[in-house]
C-alpha positions in Angstrom: -59.3 182.7 -113.5 -62.3 184.4 -115.2 -62.7 181.4 -117.4 -62.8 179.0 -114.4 -65.4 181.2 -112.7 -67.5 181.3 -115.8 -67.3 177.5 -116.1 -68.3 177.1 -112.5 -71.3 179.4 -113.0 -72.4 177.5 -116.1 -72.1 174.1 -114.4 -74.1 175.0 -111.3 -77.3 172.9 -111.2 -79.5 175.8 -110.4 -78.4 177.6 -113.6 -78.9 174.5 -115.6 -82.4 173.8 -114.1 -83.9 177.2 -115.0 -86.4 177.1 -117.8 -84.8 178.2 -121.0 -81.4 178.7 -119.4 -79.7 175.8 -121.1 -78.7 178.0 -124.0 -77.5 180.7 -121.6 -75.4 178.1 -119.6 -74.0 176.8 -122.9 -73.0 180.3 -124.0 -71.4 181.1 -120.7 -69.5 177.7 -120.8 -68.3 178.2 -124.4 -67.1 181.8 -123.7 -65.4 180.7 -120.5 -63.7 177.7 -122.1 -62.7 178.9 -125.5 -62.2 182.6 -124.9 -60.8 183.0 -121.4 -59.2 179.6 -120.7 -58.0 179.1 -124.3 -56.3 182.5 -124.5 -55.0 182.3 -121.0 -53.5 178.9 -121.4 -51.9 179.9 -124.7 -50.4 183.0 -123.2 -49.1 181.4 -120.0 -47.7 178.0 -121.1 -45.6 179.4 -123.9 -44.2 182.3 -121.9 -43.5 180.9 -118.4 -40.6 178.7 -119.5 -39.0 181.4 -121.5 -39.4 184.1 -118.8 -38.3 181.7 -116.1 -35.1 180.8 -118.0 -34.4 184.5 -118.8 -34.1 185.3 -115.1 -30.8 183.5 -114.8 -27.4 184.8 -115.9 -25.9 182.1 -118.3 -22.3 183.2 -117.4 -22.8 182.6 -113.7 -22.2 178.9 -112.7 -24.3 179.3 -109.5 -27.3 180.7 -111.4 -27.0 177.9 -114.0 -27.5 175.4 -111.1 -30.4 177.5 -109.9 -31.9 177.3 -113.4 -31.8 173.5 -113.3 -33.5 173.6 -109.9 -36.2 176.0 -111.3 -37.0 173.7 -114.2 -37.1 170.6 -111.9 -39.6 172.3 -109.6 -41.6 173.6 -112.6 -41.7 170.2 -114.2 -42.8 168.5 -110.9 -45.4 171.1 -110.1 -47.0 170.7 -113.6 -47.1 166.9 -113.2 -48.5 167.0 -109.7 -51.2 169.4 -110.8 -52.0 167.2 -113.8 -52.0 164.1 -111.6 -54.5 165.7 -109.3 -56.7 166.9 -112.1 -56.8 163.6 -113.9 -56.8 161.4 -110.8 -59.2 163.1 -108.5 -61.0 165.9 -110.3 -62.1 163.8 -113.2 -63.7 161.4 -110.8 -65.3 164.2 -108.9 -66.9 165.6 -112.0 -68.7 162.4 -112.9 -69.4 160.7 -109.5 -69.3 163.5 -107.0 -67.7 162.8 -103.6 -70.1 160.7 -101.6 -72.3 162.7 -99.2 -70.0 165.7 -99.3 -70.5 166.6 -102.9 -73.6 165.2 -104.7 -73.2 163.8 -108.2 -75.2 166.7 -109.7 -72.8 169.2 -108.2 -69.7 167.4 -109.4 -68.8 169.6 -112.4 -69.6 172.8 -110.4 -67.3 171.6 -107.5 -64.5 170.7 -109.9 -64.6 174.1 -111.7 -64.9 175.9 -108.4 -61.8 174.1 -107.0 -59.9 175.0 -110.1 -60.9 178.7 -109.8 -60.0 178.7 -106.1 -56.6 177.2 -106.7 -55.9 179.8 -109.4 -56.9 182.6 -107.1 -54.7 181.2 -104.4 -51.8 181.0 -106.9 -52.4 184.6 -107.9 -52.4 185.6 -104.2 -49.0 184.0 -103.7 -47.7 185.9 -106.7 -48.6 189.2 -105.3 
């Protein structure tokens, strides 16, 4: 979440248009991407599957069926998210969204959407 917020700040056109701020924006972007998103992705992706499977008793037949359901939902949610990211957000970055999001705000809007979705997921968790 912190990485997504830093990417959104670094991609905002007003930050990029300030005199001498290009290096600052690049530093914010690099820290957000490689420190926060890189570590966060590495920590989450490798552990979610293992921790999810560990919640079910392997000796209980009913829980084995629930584990299959868990992995099916997990698989589909990952693919729907990836489809949205590659299908819509990639286009939004480069072209904007008509009059609603101008082209120069495309990257900012994309990173902001990602941060908001992450905050929403965190709110559902708690």
